[in-house]
C-alpha positions as CSV (number, residue, x, y, z in Angstrom):
1,M,163.9,207.9,181.4
2,R,163.1,205.6,184.3
3,R,165.6,203.5,186.2
4,S,165.6,201.4,189.4
5,Y,168.3,201.3,192.0
6,R,168.7,198.4,194.5
7,F,170.7,198.8,197.7
8,L,171.5,196.5,200.6
9,M,169.9,197.6,203.9
10,R,171.7,197.2,207.3
11,P,168.9,197.1,209.9
12,T,169.6,196.5,213.6
13,A,168.2,193.4,215.2
14,R,165.2,195.3,216.5
15,Q,164.6,196.9,213.2
16,E,164.8,193.6,211.4
17,Q,162.2,192.1,213.8
18,T,159.9,195.1,213.0
19,L,160.5,194.7,209.3
20,R,159.4,191.0,209.6
21,S,156.3,192.2,211.4
22,M,155.5,194.7,208.7
23,L,155.7,192.0,206.0
24,K,153.5,189.7,208.1
25,D,150.8,192.3,208.7
26,H,150.7,193.3,205.0
27,C,150.5,189.6,204.1
28,S,147.6,189.2,206.5
29,L,145.9,192.2,204.8
30,Y,146.5,190.7,201.4
31,N,145.0,187.3,202.4
32,A,142.0,188.9,204.1
33,A,141.2,190.9,201.1
34,L,141.5,187.8,198.9
35,Q,139.2,185.9,201.2
36,E,136.6,188.7,201.0
37,R,136.6,188.5,197.3
38,R,136.2,184.8,197.3
39,D,133.4,184.9,199.8
40,A,131.6,187.6,197.8
41,W,131.8,185.5,194.6
42,R,130.6,182.3,196.3
43,H,127.6,184.1,197.9
44,G,126.2,185.1,194.6
45,S,127.8,188.4,193.8
46,K,128.1,188.6,190.0
47,T,130.8,191.3,190.2
48,S,133.7,190.7,192.5
49,I,134.6,193.3,195.1
50,Q,136.9,195.9,193.5
51,Y,140.0,197.8,194.8
52,G,138.0,200.9,195.6
53,Q,135.6,199.1,197.9
54,Q,138.4,197.4,199.8
55,S,140.5,200.6,200.0
56,A,137.6,202.4,201.6
57,Q,137.6,199.9,204.4
58,L,141.2,200.5,205.4
59,K,140.3,203.4,207.8
60,E,138.0,201.1,209.8
61,I,140.5,198.2,209.7
62,R,143.3,200.4,211.0
63,A,141.0,201.7,213.8
64,F,139.9,198.2,214.8
65,D,143.4,196.7,214.8
66,P,145.9,199.5,215.7
67,E,148.6,197.1,216.9
68,H,149.0,195.2,213.6
69,Q,147.4,197.4,210.9
70,G,147.2,200.9,212.3
71,R,151.0,201.4,212.8
72,W,151.9,201.0,209.1
73,S,151.7,203.4,206.2
74,F,148.2,203.9,204.8
75,S,149.6,204.2,201.3
76,S,151.7,201.0,201.5
77,Q,148.5,199.1,202.5
78,Q,146.7,200.6,199.5
79,A,149.6,199.4,197.4
80,T,149.1,195.9,198.8
81,L,145.5,196.0,197.9
82,R,146.3,197.2,194.4
83,R,148.7,194.3,194.1
84,L,145.8,191.9,194.7
85,N,143.7,193.8,192.2
86,T,146.4,193.4,189.6
87,A,146.5,189.7,190.3
88,F,142.7,189.4,189.7
89,A,142.9,191.6,186.5
90,A,145.6,189.2,185.1
91,F,143.4,186.2,186.1
92,F,140.4,187.5,184.1
93,R,142.6,188.5,181.2
94,R,144.0,184.9,181.0
95,I,140.4,183.6,181.1
96,K,139.4,185.8,178.1
97,S,142.5,184.8,176.1
98,G,142.0,181.1,176.8
99,D,145.2,180.6,178.8
100,N,145.5,178.7,182.0
101,P,143.8,181.1,184.4
102,G,145.7,180.6,187.6
103,Y,143.4,181.9,190.3
104,P,145.2,184.2,192.8
105,R,146.4,182.2,195.8
106,F,146.9,183.0,199.4
107,K,150.4,184.1,200.4
108,G,152.3,182.3,203.1
109,A,154.3,184.3,205.6
110,G,157.5,183.2,204.1
111,H,156.5,184.0,200.5
112,F,155.3,187.6,200.9
113,D,158.6,189.5,200.7
114,T,157.8,193.0,199.3
115,V,156.1,196.1,200.6
116,E,155.8,199.1,198.3
117,F,155.5,202.7,199.2
118,P,154.0,204.5,196.2
119,K,155.3,208.0,196.9
120,N,158.6,209.1,198.5
121,G,157.8,211.0,201.7
122,D,154.5,209.2,202.3
123,G,155.3,206.6,204.9
124,C,158.8,206.2,203.6
125,R,161.5,208.9,202.9
126,W,164.8,208.4,201.2
127,D,167.7,210.4,202.5
128,S,169.6,211.5,199.3
129,T,172.7,212.6,201.2
130,P,175.1,209.7,201.6
131,H,177.4,209.6,204.7
132,D,180.6,207.6,203.9
133,R,178.7,205.2,201.6
134,L,176.0,204.8,204.2
135,T,172.7,206.6,203.9
136,R,169.3,206.0,205.6
137,V,165.8,205.4,204.6
138,R,163.0,206.3,207.1
139,L,160.1,203.8,207.3
140,Q,156.9,204.5,209.3
141,G,156.8,202.2,212.2
142,V,160.4,201.1,211.8
143,G,162.6,204.2,212.0
144,H,165.7,205.2,210.2
145,V,167.4,202.2,208.6
146,R,171.0,202.3,207.3
147,V,171.5,201.6,203.6
148,L,174.7,200.7,201.8
149,Q,174.6,203.1,198.8
150,H,177.2,201.8,196.4
151,R,176.4,204.2,193.6
152,P,174.7,207.6,193.3
153,V,171.0,207.9,192.7
154,R,170.0,210.0,189.7
155,G,166.6,211.4,188.9
156,R,163.6,211.8,191.1
157,V,162.7,209.0,193.5
158,K,159.1,208.1,192.8
159,T,158.4,204.8,194.6
160,I,160.3,202.9,197.2
161,S,160.0,199.1,197.9
162,I,161.3,197.1,200.8
163,K,162.3,193.6,199.7
164,R,163.4,190.5,201.7
165,E,165.7,187.9,200.2
166,G,166.5,185.2,202.7
167,R,168.1,187.0,205.6
168,R,169.0,190.0,203.5
169,W,166.9,193.2,203.2
170,F,167.0,195.5,200.2
171,V,165.5,198.9,199.3
172,V,164.5,199.4,195.6
173,L,164.1,202.9,194.3
174,A,162.1,203.5,191.1
175,C,163.3,206.9,189.7
176,D,161.8,209.2,187.0
177,D,163.6,211.8,185.0
178,V,166.9,210.0,185.0
179,P,169.3,211.8,182.7
180,A,170.8,209.8,179.8
181,E,174.5,209.1,179.7
182,P,175.3,208.5,176.0
183,L,178.5,206.8,175.1
184,P,180.8,207.8,172.3
185,A,180.0,206.3,168.9
186,T,182.0,203.2,167.8
187,N,180.5,202.8,164.3
188,S,180.2,199.1,165.0
189,M,177.3,196.8,164.5
190,V,177.2,193.2,165.7
191,G,174.9,190.2,165.7
192,V,174.7,187.9,168.7
193,D,173.7,184.2,168.7
194,L,172.8,182.9,172.1
195,G,173.4,179.3,173.0
196,T,173.8,176.7,175.8
197,T,177.3,175.3,174.9
198,R,178.6,178.9,174.7
199,F,176.8,181.8,176.3
200,F,176.9,183.7,173.0
201,T,178.8,184.0,169.8
202,D,178.9,187.3,167.9
203,S,179.2,187.9,164.1
204,N,182.9,188.8,164.5
205,G,183.7,185.3,165.6
206,N,184.2,186.2,169.3
207,Y,182.4,184.1,171.9
208,E,181.7,184.1,175.6
209,E,181.9,180.9,177.5
210,N,178.9,179.6,179.4
211,P,179.8,179.8,183.1
212,R,177.1,177.1,184.1
213,F,176.6,178.4,187.6
214,L,173.9,175.9,188.4
215,Q,175.9,172.9,187.2
216,S,179.0,173.9,189.1
217,T,177.0,174.1,192.3
218,M,174.9,171.0,191.6
219,D,176.7,168.7,194.0
220,Q,176.3,171.1,197.0
221,L,172.7,171.8,196.1
222,A,171.9,168.1,195.8
223,E,173.4,167.4,199.2
224,A,171.5,170.2,200.8
225,Q,168.2,169.0,199.2
226,R,168.9,165.5,200.3
227,H,169.4,166.7,203.9
228,L,166.2,168.8,203.6
229,S,164.3,165.7,202.4
230,T,165.0,163.9,205.7
231,F,162.3,166.0,207.3
232,P,159.2,164.8,205.3
233,Q,156.7,164.6,208.1
234,R,154.3,167.5,208.2
235,T,154.6,167.6,212.0
236,R,158.3,168.5,211.6
237,R,158.0,171.2,209.1
238,R,158.6,174.1,211.5
239,T,161.4,172.5,213.5
240,K,164.6,174.4,214.0
241,K,166.7,171.8,212.1
242,R,164.3,171.8,209.1
243,R,164.3,175.6,208.9
244,A,168.1,175.5,208.9
245,A,168.1,172.9,206.1
246,A,165.6,174.9,204.0
247,R,167.7,178.1,204.6
248,K,170.8,176.3,203.3
249,V,169.0,175.4,200.0
250,A,167.7,178.9,199.7
251,Q,171.2,180.3,200.2
252,L,172.6,178.2,197.5
253,H,169.9,179.2,195.0
254,A,170.4,182.9,196.0
255,K,174.2,182.5,195.3
256,I,173.5,181.1,191.9
257,R,171.1,183.8,191.1
258,R,173.5,186.6,192.1
259,Q,176.4,185.0,190.1
260,R,174.2,184.7,187.1
261,L,173.0,188.3,187.4
262,D,176.5,189.7,187.9
263,H,177.7,187.8,184.8
264,H,174.8,189.1,182.7
265,H,175.4,192.7,183.7
266,K,179.2,192.5,183.0
267,T,178.6,190.8,179.6
268,A,175.9,193.3,178.7
269,N,178.2,196.2,179.6
270,T,180.9,194.9,177.3
271,L,178.5,194.7,174.4
272,I,177.0,198.1,175.0
273,I,180.4,199.8,175.3
274,S,181.8,198.1,172.1
275,H,178.9,198.4,169.6
276,D,176.4,201.0,168.5
277,V,173.9,198.5,167.2
278,I,173.3,195.0,168.6
279,G,171.1,192.5,166.9
280,H,169.8,189.4,168.8
281,E,167.4,186.6,168.4
282,Q,163.8,187.1,169.7
283,L,163.5,184.0,171.8
284,N,160.4,182.5,173.4
285,T,162.1,181.1,176.4
286,A,158.8,180.0,178.1
287,G,157.8,178.0,175.0
288,M,161.3,176.5,174.5
289,T,161.3,175.2,178.1
290,K,157.8,173.8,178.0
291,R,157.3,170.3,179.2
292,P,156.6,167.8,176.4
293,S,153.0,166.6,176.1
294,P,152.3,163.0,177.2
295,R,151.8,160.4,174.4
296,P,149.0,157.9,175.3
297,D,149.6,154.3,174.2
298,P,146.8,153.4,171.7
299,D,147.1,149.7,172.5
300,R,147.0,149.9,176.3
301,E,144.5,152.2,178.0
302,G,146.0,154.3,180.8
303,S,149.6,153.7,179.6
304,F,151.9,156.2,177.8
305,L,154.7,156.0,175.3
306,P,158.1,157.5,175.8
307,N,158.0,161.2,175.0
308,G,161.6,162.3,175.6
309,A,160.7,164.1,178.9
310,A,164.0,163.1,180.6
311,A,166.1,164.5,177.8
312,K,163.9,167.6,177.5
313,A,164.2,168.2,181.2
314,G,168.0,168.3,180.9
315,L,167.8,170.8,178.0
316,N,165.3,172.9,179.9
317,R,167.7,173.0,182.8
318,S,170.5,174.2,180.6
319,I,168.4,176.9,179.0
320,L,167.2,178.2,182.3
321,D,170.7,178.1,183.8
322,V,171.9,180.4,181.0
323,G,169.1,182.8,181.7
324,W,168.4,184.2,178.2
325,G,165.3,186.1,179.2
326,Q,167.0,188.0,182.0
327,F,170.1,188.7,179.9
328,L,168.2,190.2,177.1
329,R,166.3,192.6,179.4
330,I,169.6,194.0,180.9
331,P,171.2,195.4,177.6
332,A,167.7,196.7,176.6
333,S,167.7,199.0,179.6
334,K,171.4,199.9,179.3
335,A,171.1,200.7,175.6
336,E,168.4,203.3,176.3
337,S,170.7,205.2,178.6
338,A,173.8,204.8,176.5
339,G,172.2,205.9,173.2
340,R,172.7,202.4,171.6
341,R,170.2,200.3,169.5
342,L,169.1,196.8,170.4
343,I,167.3,195.1,167.5
344,P,165.4,191.8,168.1
345,V,165.1,189.7,164.9
346,D,163.1,186.5,164.0
347,A,165.0,183.5,165.3
348,R,163.5,181.1,162.8
349,D,166.1,179.2,160.6
350,T,169.0,181.3,161.7
351,S,171.0,178.1,162.3
352,R,169.9,176.6,159.0
353,T,170.4,179.5,156.6
354,C,173.7,180.0,154.8
355,P,175.0,183.5,155.5
356,V,176.7,183.6,152.0
357,C,174.1,182.3,149.5
358,G,171.0,182.3,151.7
359,H,170.2,178.6,151.1
360,V,167.9,177.2,153.9
361,A,168.0,173.5,154.6
362,K,168.1,171.3,157.6
363,E,171.1,169.5,156.2
364,N,173.2,172.6,156.4
365,R,173.6,172.0,160.2
366,T,175.6,168.8,160.1
367,T,176.4,168.7,163.8
368,Q,175.8,170.9,166.9
369,A,179.0,172.8,166.2
370,K,179.5,172.6,162.4
371,F,177.7,174.4,159.6
372,A,178.3,173.3,156.0
373,C,176.1,174.6,153.3
374,V,175.0,171.9,150.8
375,S,174.5,174.5,148.1
376,C,177.7,176.7,148.0
377,G,180.0,174.7,150.3
378,F,180.4,177.4,152.9
379,V,181.8,175.9,156.2
380,A,181.9,177.7,159.5
381,N,181.1,177.3,163.2
382,A,177.3,176.8,163.5
383,D,177.0,179.6,166.2
384,H,179.1,182.0,164.1
385,A,176.9,181.3,161.0
386,G,173.8,182.0,163.1
387,A,175.3,185.3,164.4
388,L,176.0,186.4,160.8
389,N,172.4,185.7,159.9
390,V,171.2,187.7,162.9
391,L,173.5,190.6,161.9
392,H,172.0,190.5,158.3
393,R,168.4,190.5,159.6
394,A,169.2,193.3,162.0
395,G,170.7,195.4,159.2
396,L,167.6,194.9,157.1
397,A,165.4,196.0,160.0
398,L,167.5,199.0,160.5
399,C,167.3,199.9,156.8
400,A,163.5,199.5,156.8
401,E,163.2,202.0,159.7
402,T,165.3,204.6,157.9
């Protein structure tokens, strides 16, 4: 089984400066490789330059520029080139499927935040012996950097990534052969209905309130963004005051992200510990938060009719604040280690189907919170009725497997 571990790094001031230089030089390598591919295509090459050709040039690049490229790990630079190759592969895949292609873009120095080391011991070595919760990771060109190890690392460390988030630095370990830690059986099966008013409601009638981290911080965030907007001129973009204002906005967003992630992990742990089988709706979050299409006015050329974009923007913000996609990924990884089952079911008509008689009608959902079946008269909370339908469909899927 695979698992990743993320630990906070404690670099010294000099090490932090060197880490920034490492990111900057890898960013320059990424952009130069992208420019080479663009030039090759524009000058008539029918096949773009591939990873193997660019990787073969690394030896010459390192010898030509030993100060910026020669001091870093060769394998980490190969990983950066593979990252660009992956971006191009995704670009061509989207073209073939008819999606919006999204050509790979150049990375700004402030937006290139990760360097990967494909193998432990090749340019980066993890010290597996903690010393009073502090351990170290050795990075070529940087030295031994202290790491706050808050939990033991299990399995074999395969790849190591160094990641910058604002002013914080993290080391991410991807481990193979992680032993499973199965939990005792509870003989319990539950269905979960996700929502925006409540975070979720289960088939037993229990519910988890939506903490609304973005909404609770909206006033502070709006004030920070207003202050940042007072530096609109391009000539002032890199002033000290503007960087401080941008850093304040980034810190607030990072705080919201950490709060949301912490809540998702704790909620997922509760579900995994309490139930053997968990059914949930298979939600297309990207489609649900898509911007509504414009409605051209047939009577006036160049004009558009109201399409409910303002109301849809508020709904999209609420859905993204809940973070359904991130939440569903967390119990999926935890269930594998704990020996639990997570069953996604079709979300269509779960809020319109009566869990007692099975009658499906739009009129069953009288309000946002009330469910009243027009066929048998069953009345319940709408989210609870949806969770019961999810449980029923998860049970059918489980029976079909066996």
